[in-house]
N, CA and C of each residue as an Amber inpcrd file, in Angstrom:
protein
   219
  53.0870000 154.1160000 222.1140000  53.2790000 155.3070000 221.3460000
  51.9720000 155.5790000 220.6070000  51.5490000 156.8070000 220.6290000
  50.3790000 157.2270000 219.8720000  50.8550000 158.1410000 218.7570000
  50.3560000 157.8890000 217.5760000  50.7470000 158.7110000 216.4240000
  49.5310000 159.4870000 215.9550000  49.6330000 160.8070000 216.0060000
  48.5650000 161.6830000 215.5480000  49.0450000 162.4240000 214.3120000
  48.4360000 162.1720000 213.1880000  48.6520000 162.9890000 212.0110000
  49.9340000 162.7820000 211.2270000  50.6980000 161.7390000 211.4930000
  51.8960000 161.4910000 210.7040000  51.7400000 160.1670000 209.9670000
  51.1670000 160.2340000 208.7890000  50.9560000 159.0170000 208.0130000
  52.2840000 158.3700000 207.6440000  53.2990000 159.1620000 207.3520000
  54.6060000 158.6080000 206.9650000  55.2000000 157.7500000 208.0710000
  55.1480000 158.2260000 209.3120000  55.6780000 157.4460000 210.4400000
  54.8330000 156.1930000 210.6460000  53.5210000 156.3370000 210.6050000
  52.6390000 155.1800000 210.7740000  52.8920000 154.1330000 209.6950000
  53.0410000 154.5540000 208.4430000  53.3010000 153.6140000 207.3550000
  54.6200000 152.8770000 207.5420000  55.6380000 153.5720000 208.0260000
  56.9330000 152.9250000 208.2780000  56.8020000 151.8530000 209.3570000
  56.0600000 152.1570000 210.4140000  55.8590000 151.1810000 211.4870000
  55.0210000 149.9980000 211.0020000  54.0140000 150.2630000 210.1750000
  53.1940000 149.1880000 209.6070000  54.0630000 148.2770000 208.7430000
  54.8990000 148.8660000 207.8840000  55.7740000 148.0870000 207.0080000
  56.6950000 147.1600000 207.7860000  57.1530000 147.5990000 208.9390000
  58.0770000 146.8080000 209.7580000  57.3640000 145.9120000 210.7700000
  56.0280000 145.9080000 210.7170000  55.1990000 145.1060000 211.6330000
  55.4870000 145.4380000 213.0940000  55.5580000 146.7110000 213.3960000
  55.8670000 147.1550000 214.7500000  54.6600000 147.7200000 215.4860000
  53.4750000 147.4690000 215.0050000  52.2690000 147.9760000 215.6540000
  51.5450000 146.8190000 216.3280000  51.3120000 146.9660000 217.6410000
  50.6340000 145.9350000 218.4200000  49.1240000 146.1030000 218.4160000
  48.6620000 147.3350000 218.2320000  47.2250000 147.5960000 218.2700000
  46.9260000 148.8270000 217.4230000  45.8640000 148.7470000 216.6610000
  45.3910000 149.8770000 215.8690000  44.1250000 150.4050000 216.5230000
  44.0370000 151.6950000 216.7350000  42.8070000 152.3320000 217.2030000
  42.4330000 153.3700000 216.1520000  41.3970000 153.0750000 215.4310000
  40.9800000 153.9230000 214.3270000  39.5990000 154.5030000 214.6200000
  39.4190000 155.7660000 214.3560000  38.1130000 156.3960000 214.5150000
  37.5280000 156.6020000 213.1250000  36.3610000 156.0340000 212.9350000
  35.6530000 156.1640000 211.6660000  34.5510000 157.2040000 211.8520000
  34.6110000 158.2510000 211.0500000  33.6290000 159.3360000 211.1290000
  32.7140000 159.2790000 209.9070000  31.4310000 159.5400000 210.1140000
  30.4840000 159.4860000 208.9920000  30.5520000 160.7490000 208.1250000
  31.5500000 160.8020000 207.2650000  31.7100000 161.9390000 206.3570000
  31.9600000 161.4130000 204.9510000  31.7720000 162.2660000 203.9860000
  32.0610000 161.8760000 202.6120000  33.5660000 161.8180000 202.4140000
  34.0020000 160.8640000 201.6510000  35.4270000 160.7060000 201.3940000
  35.8830000 161.7330000 200.3630000  36.9590000 162.3430000 200.6900000
  37.5570000 163.2960000 199.7640000  38.8800000 162.7660000 199.2820000
  39.7930000 163.6470000 199.0430000  41.1190000 163.2090000 198.6220000
  42.0410000 163.1990000 199.8410000  43.1680000 162.6060000 199.6770000
  44.1360000 162.5440000 200.7650000  44.9310000 161.2640000 200.6930000
  45.8810000 161.1290000 201.5980000  46.7390000 159.9480000 201.6270000
  46.0560000 158.8220000 202.3960000  46.2830000 157.6040000 201.9420000
  45.7350000 156.4370000 202.6100000  46.6970000 155.9610000 203.6910000
  46.1480000 155.4520000 204.7970000  46.9900000 154.9090000 205.8610000
  47.7050000 153.6490000 205.3770000  46.9720000 152.7610000 204.7380000
  47.5610000 151.5330000 204.2310000  47.9350000 151.7670000 202.7790000
  49.2130000 151.6760000 202.4670000  49.7610000 152.0760000 201.1650000
  49.1200000 151.3590000 199.9840000  49.0280000 150.0500000 200.0590000
  48.4790000 149.2740000 198.9490000  46.9630000 149.2850000 199.0380000
  46.3270000 149.9030000 198.0680000  44.8740000 150.0110000 198.0750000
  44.2530000 148.6170000 198.1780000  43.4110000 148.4350000 199.1830000
  42.7760000 147.1380000 199.3770000  43.6300000 146.1330000 200.1120000
  44.8550000 146.4900000 200.4640000  45.7730000 145.5910000 201.1670000
  46.1040000 146.1680000 202.5390000  45.4270000 145.7310000 203.5610000
  45.7520000 146.1680000 204.9110000  46.3710000 144.9960000 205.6610000
  47.0500000 145.2670000 206.7670000  47.6010000 144.1560000 207.5520000
  46.4740000 143.2190000 207.9790000  46.7980000 141.9550000 208.1740000
  45.8090000 140.9780000 208.6210000  45.4970000 141.2680000 210.0830000
  44.3020000 141.7940000 210.3290000  43.9380000 142.2340000 211.6760000
  42.6070000 141.6270000 212.0900000  42.3800000 141.5640000 213.4090000
  41.0850000 141.1400000 213.9280000  40.5250000 142.2590000 214.8000000
  39.2260000 142.4660000 214.7050000  38.5610000 143.4880000 215.4930000
  38.4850000 143.0170000 216.9330000  39.0210000 143.8140000 217.8660000
  38.9580000 143.4270000 219.2700000  37.8720000 144.1690000 220.0260000
  37.4790000 145.3640000 219.5620000  36.3420000 146.0550000 220.1710000
  35.8850000 147.1910000 219.2720000  34.6520000 147.6040000 219.5050000
  34.0690000 148.7330000 218.7760000  33.2050000 149.5160000 219.7580000
  33.2920000 150.8420000 219.6730000  32.5270000 151.6870000 220.5960000
  31.9630000 152.8710000 219.8180000  30.6590000 153.0750000 219.9470000
  30.0220000 154.2200000 219.3060000  30.3770000 155.4880000 220.0760000
  30.7370000 156.5310000 219.3500000  31.0670000 157.8220000 219.9380000
  29.9790000 158.8410000 219.5700000  30.1240000 160.0550000 220.0490000
  29.1690000 161.1160000 219.7420000  29.1020000 161.3790000 218.2420000
  27.9550000 161.7890000 217.7790000  27.7160000 162.2450000 216.4110000
  28.0040000 161.1990000 215.3400000  27.8890000 159.9250000 215.7060000
  27.9870000 158.8640000 214.7110000  29.3550000 158.2670000 214.4790000
  30.3920000 158.8160000 215.0790000  31.7340000 158.2470000 214.9070000
  31.8380000 156.9240000 215.6720000  32.7650000 156.0820000 215.2490000
  32.9770000 154.7810000 215.8870000  34.4640000 154.5910000 216.1340000
  34.8240000 154.1860000 217.3610000  36.2060000 153.8440000 217.6960000
  36.3650000 152.3450000 217.4980000  37.2830000 151.9610000 216.6290000
  37.5270000 150.5560000 216.3230000  38.9300000 150.1860000 216.7900000
  39.0360000 149.1170000 217.5600000  40.3350000 148.6170000 218.0030000
  40.6050000 147.3020000 217.2790000  41.7690000 147.2370000 216.6700000
  42.1910000 146.0360000 215.9450000  43.5240000 145.5470000 216.4990000
  43.7120000 144.2340000 216.4720000  44.9870000 143.6220000 216.8400000
  45.4580000 142.7910000 215.6540000  46.7660000 142.6920000 215.4620000
  47.2760000 141.8480000 214.3730000  46.8880000 140.3900000 214.5990000
  46.5490000 139.6900000 213.5300000  46.2670000 138.2410000 213.6200000
  47.5690000 137.4690000 213.7160000  47.4350000 136.2050000 213.9920000
  48.5730000 135.2660000 214.0090000  49.5920000 135.5880000 215.0900000
  49.2210000 136.4340000 216.0430000  50.0490000 136.6450000 217.2060000
  51.3350000 137.4370000 217.0130000  51.6130000 137.9630000 215.7930000
  52.8450000 138.7360000 215.6610000  52.6760000 140.0520000 216.3720000
  53.7360000 140.5350000 216.9210000  53.7190000 141.8190000 217.6090000
  55.0890000 142.4530000 217.4940000  55.2150000 143.6090000 218.0930000
  56.4790000 144.3450000 218.0310000  57.6120000 143.4890000 218.5850000
  58.7710000 143.6450000 217.9760000  59.9510000 142.9400000 218.4640000
  60.1580000 141.7420000 217.6700000
């Protein structure tokens, strides 16, 4: 399942530990206001970087997997 633009659904899945892989695109822009993906500031799930790929115009695609082998189910 791919979730585009629904932070509420993503947060619910994160809370229940139902995400097997995170693919996040980091864009080189100034931070403004908005909702955070990970609810607790500074508290993200324990993840390990599995790959990183540079994209056009400075963006980076980062793939993370949960540590300790937990996965959906």
